[in-house]
N, C-alpha and C positions, 0 to 999 in steps of 0.2 A: 900703513903704508907697506911694510914689508909683508903681511899679510896678503895685501891688494896684487903684489908684485909674485908673490907663490901662486896664487890664484889664476892669474893670465897667465903665466907662464905653465900651469897644469892644462888650461884651455887652449895653448897654441898647438896647430898642426902640425903632426910628424912630417920632418923633412922629406921629400922623396927620396932623395941620394941615401938616406940614411933611414931604413925604417925601425923603428923600436924594436929592442929584443926581446922585450915581454909578448909583443905578436906576432913572433916568428914563426910560433908553434903551429897560431892559425892562419898563415897564408897558405895561399891555394893558385891556382891557375883556372882561370875560367877558357872552356871551349864551344866555340860555335860551329854549325858545320852552316855553308851555304852552297848550297846543292841546286842545280837547274837554272834558268832562267832568271836574272836578276830585276826584280818589279818593285812595286809599292809595299809588298810584304816581306821582303828579304831586307830594305832600308830600313822599316819599324822594326823587326825582330834585331839586326845590328843595333840602331838607335837606342832601344829599351836595354839591350845587355850593357851598350857602355854607359848608361846613366843607373843602372844599377850595382855596378862595379864599384865597388869602395876601395880607393886608392891604401888605405891603411889596411885592407884583408887582402885586396886583389893583385898579386903581385904582377900578373900578365893576363893577356886576353889573346889567344890562339883563333884566328880565324881560318877554318879549314875551306877551300875553295874547290870546287869542281863544277864550273860553271861554262856555258858557250858563250854569254854575255848575256844584255837584255837592255833596258831602259837607260838612254844618260843621264835622265832625270834623276831616277833612283840611283844610278852609280853616282852621282855627283855628291848627292844625300849622303852616302854612304861613306865617302872620301872625307865630305866637309866632318862630318863625327868621327870619322879616326883622327884626322888632324886636330880635333878640338878636346880629344880624350886624353883625360889624366891616368889614364891606365897604358901602358905599352902595348900596343896591338903586332901580333906578330901574325904574318901572313903565310901559310903553309896551304901549299896545292898537293892533297892528301886524297885519296889512297894512290897505288899505282893503278896508274891509266886515266888518271885524272887530269884534265885540262884548265888552264884560265885564260880563256879567250877573251879577244876584244873587250867587254867593258872589265871581267877579270884581271886582265895586266894592268890597267889603271889602278885597281884597287889594291893589286899586289904592290906595286910602286909606291901606292900612299901608305903603306903598315911601315912601324918600324924596325921591323925584322922581317926580311923577307926569306922563305926556306921553299924546298918542295922535296918531294920524295921522289927516288927513282922509279923512272918508267912515268912521269910526268913532263908534259911540256906548257908552254904558252907563248903567248903573241897574238898574230892576227888581229890586230888592232883597228883596221881600216874603217873608216865610216862607212856605212851604205848609202847610195842614195836613194832616197824614197821613190817608191815607183819604177824604179829602173833595176835591171841587174847589177850585181857588183863589180865596178870597175875600178881598177888603179889609177889614179891619176898620172897624166904621160910626164915626165920629166924634161922630152923634147919639146923645143920653142915652137911657137905655132906661127904661121906665116901669114902675111894677109893678100890682099888681091895682086898683090904688084910680084908678089914671090917673096917678098923681104922678111927674116926673122923679126916675131914680134914679142918681146917679152911678155909674160904672163898668159893664165891661162884664156882660151876663147870663151865667148860668149855662152856658148853652147855649157861650157864646164865651169862656170863661173861659181856656181854654187857648189859643187864639188869638190873647188880648190878653197873656197869659203870655210866647208865643213872640215878638210883636212888642213887646212893651216890653224883652225881655231885647236884641234885635238892635237897637232903637236906641239902647240905651246903648251897646252895645258899637261901632257904626259912629262914635257921636258923640265916644267916647272916642278914635278914631282921628283924627277930623278935628282936633279939637282938639289932639292931639299933633304934628300936622304941620301946623296952622295954616290947615287949609282949610273951605269950607261945609260947615258942622256942620247948617245947616237942610236945605240941598237934600239932604243924607245922610241926616236923618230923613223924607223927603219920599219919599225913594226907598226907603225901608222901609216908609212908612206906607200910601201913594198910588202904589205901583209906578211911580215916575217916572223918566224915563227922559231923556239929554240928548246931542245930537251932540256931534264934540269942539269947534267952535267955540263953542259955547253953554256947554259944559263950562269954556272958557278965560275966557269973560266972567264966567262966575259963582263965577268962584274955587274950582272942582271940581278943576282940574288947576294943572298949573303951563307947559306947553308943549304947542305944539302943532308935530308935526315929520312931513315925508314918510319919511323913510329913518333908520335909526338912527344914520348919519352925521351926519346934519342934527342929530339929535337932540343926540349928543357935543357938536358945535360950540355949540348953542345952550346949554348947560346949566355951557357951561366958565367956571370962575369965580365959580358958585351955593353959597353956604355951604350948608351941610346939618350936619344933627346928627345924631352917629351916638354909640351909647352916652353920652349925655348930652356929648358933646364937639363942637365946631365945628369942621368941615373943609371947605376950598373945594376945589372938584372940579378938577381939573386934564385934562380930558377929550379937550381938542382936537386931532384928528389922531391919537389912539390908535388900535392896531390893533383889532380887533374880532376875539374866539375863541369861535365857538360851541362848546358845550357839548353833546354828543350823549347822550342817554341809553345806558347801557349796555345789556347784553342780559338783565341779571336786572331792572331796571327794565320794559324793554319786553314779558318774560314777564309782569311782576307787572301791567303795565298790561291784557295781554290777559285773565289769568284772574281779573281783578278785576272785571270786567264780571259781573253777576250772573247774565245769561244764559247766560256762558259757563260760570260756574261751577255752575250747576243743571245744564247738561248735561254737565260732566263727573262731577258726582255720580251724575248717572243710567247711564252709561256704565261708571263704577266699579264702581258695586253689582251691573248685570246679567253686568257681567266676572266678576266673582266667583259670581255665581249660576250662573252656566253652570259656572266652574270647581267648584264645588263638588257640581255635579249629573253631572259627568262628570270624575272626576280623574283627572290627566295629562295633560290637552289641553294645560296650561302657558299659552299664548298668552293665552285670555282672563282667566288669574288675573293675568297679566305686566301686563296693559295696564288690567285693573280695577283692579289697586293701585294704578298710577303716578296711574290718572286720579283716584281716589277720593282720593289723600294730595293731590295739586295744588287738588280740589275744596274740601276741608278746609282748606286753607291759605288759600285764597281768601275763603271764610266766616269764617276767622279775622280777615282785616282789613277786612271789611264790615261795619258794622251790623245784625245778626243779632236777629230776635227767637226767646229759645228755646221760647216754645212753641211756634211755627212749626216750629223744629228738632228738636222731641221729637215734633212728630205726623210729621214726614217719617221718622225713625229709627223709631219705631213700624210704620209704613204698610212700610218696607223689611225690616223684621222679619216682619211678616205675610206679607209677599211671598216673600222667603228660605223660610218655613215652608210656603207655599203649592207654593214648587218639591220641598219633600221630602215632603209630604204634601198631595197634592193635595185642595183641597176647593172650591167655590164661594164660601164664607162668609170664607176667611180671603184668596183673591185681590182679593174686592169690597173687603172692610173694608181691606186694605192700600191699594189702589190709592186710596181715596177718604181716607185719611189721608194718604197722601203729597202728593195735590194739595192738600189744604186748606192742609197743612205748605207746599206752597211757595208759594202766596197768600197766606200772612202771614210768609215766610219774611225779607225784607229791611225791616228798622223803619228807614225815612229818608222826609223830604219832598222828597226829591231826584228829580222826577222821571228823571232820566237813569240812576238806578240802580234803578230797580222792573225785576221780571222782567216781559217780553214776555208777553202771552196768546195769542201765537203758539206761543212754547216751550213755555208749558204745556199748549197744546191738541195740540201735536205730542207733548209727552211721555206726556198723556193717551192719544193715538191710538196710539203704541208700546206703552204696557202694555198696553192692551184688546188689541193684536192678538198682544202674547206672551202672555198670559193664554190667550186664545183657541186659540194653539196650544198650549198645557200641556195646559190641557182635554181637546181633540180628541185629541191623544197617548194620553191616559190613557184617554178613552172606547174608542179604537181598542185600546189595550192591553188594556182588561177584555173584549171580545168577539173577541179572538182564540183559537184553542184551544191548548191548554195543551202546552206543549213539554217539559216536563222532569218528573220523578219519577212515582210510581205512576201517576197518572191517564193520563200521555202513553202509559203500556206499555199500556194496554186495548186488545185489538183489534189488535194487533201481530202479525203470522204470526211463527210460530218452526221450527224444523227438529227433529225427534225424532234424538238421537244413539244412544241406548240406552234399552230400556225392560226393566222386569221386573214382571208384574201391572200393577199399576194406579201403579207412579212407575219413574221414569227421569230422563234429563238430556235436556234441549235446547239449541239452539244458538237466542239470540234479541239480536236488536240487538248484532251481534259478539260476544257473552261467553256462556258455558256457565252455565244456570242448572240448578236442581234442581225437577223439576217433575212433576206428580201428574191423574189423570184419571180420570173414572168408568167409562170402557171401554179396554179393553187399544190399545197402537197398536205400531206395526213403526218399527224404524229407516228413516231416510230420507222419514218421512211429513211431510207438513205440517202443522203444527196454528196453531191460533189463542188469542192467551191472553186468559182470562177472569178472570184476579183474583190478588191476590199477599196472601200471607199471610205477614208475617215475609220468609223469603228461598226461600220455596215458591213457583214460579207453577202455577196451576190453568190447565190447557189443556183444548181441545176442539177436535176435528176442524175445518178450514176448512169455511164453508158449501159451497164449491165441490166439494170431497172429499167433504162427506157425500151430496152430490145425487147427485155421480157414481158413488159406492157403490151408492146405493140404486136407482139405473136399469139395472145390471149384473144380467144373467138369473143 
């Protein structure tokens, strides 16, 4: 029985508040950098790092922030992972000149310790209404048709008020959880307020101001934080910092989840398949097109997509493919318009960093018009070229008489022996011209040059 108790004790996890002394020499701090817009790649990067961090070896994780904001869905995923992390997460807006705007402010509020470097700022967390320029919700009451004050936003601003109130409730809940300034957090959402690092420290928005990560670890040493409902005292002074670099898959995801890159991949993929279907056997356009199309669809699956826009894009692509097989002006122009309208509606998000660039859409328009023009020009030239095969192509061609009896015989035409007939007798070796075809019988007549020459003889 005693042996069983000893074995079970040996397998018990080390208390979060009292790290085992034998592992102190092996403990370290992990550092990850969130730079640029926050999207699906950022959320996966943070999640993978938090899952890989062992509480027995990793004392804390430094989340370096320098972001203008990003997708609300990715932001909420990161915050959920931070709140569920068994390892304390230290938000650090750095280096000097960095900022944590919009979604970055929410993430900083969610971290166990919030810190900033001198010369940085945070705030401006107001939701941006989709399809409209950024506007701040008015705090003044609206008036009805009789001129009386009416509480609440007007119908025109109902969606803006709904988004703003939801964002305020979310950031206030984070502020109350981490015991930070909830009133300023609400002001950052409602009035797009921003603060410098020192002002944020004075107003209780952050906990520490530090120049470097090493100084940050020294300043927070001995601080108590709450991790998964338990109090933990940080022992971070002098610990080594190990940066966690994103994997190749996360780098690839970060590249293709840029809406402009995903849009270009879709166009290259579709036109590659069109070229392959139009000229079977070329292989390269089909292979490149299929790869680009799969990558583009995968990227769109990770992004917030408006399905009406996607349906218009697919309809336009179907029309363009039909245009390649059965060239008409209507299908080409209709497909082009549907594709571009769908592209403008494709990404459904209020984050400016994840909107399609008008330059990219314009480039796609020019490229599509150029391709359509080349296709129609090729069709126009092909229809006005002389016929090269079939019965019409043989009319007027020369032939040589091989043998002849009466009004019928055999001639050599286009390297082949044909049965022929004529209205006048011919002689072997005489050159004639094909005047018509009935089944497998050629109708021939003397060549004009031969006829003229024979008439001129005495």
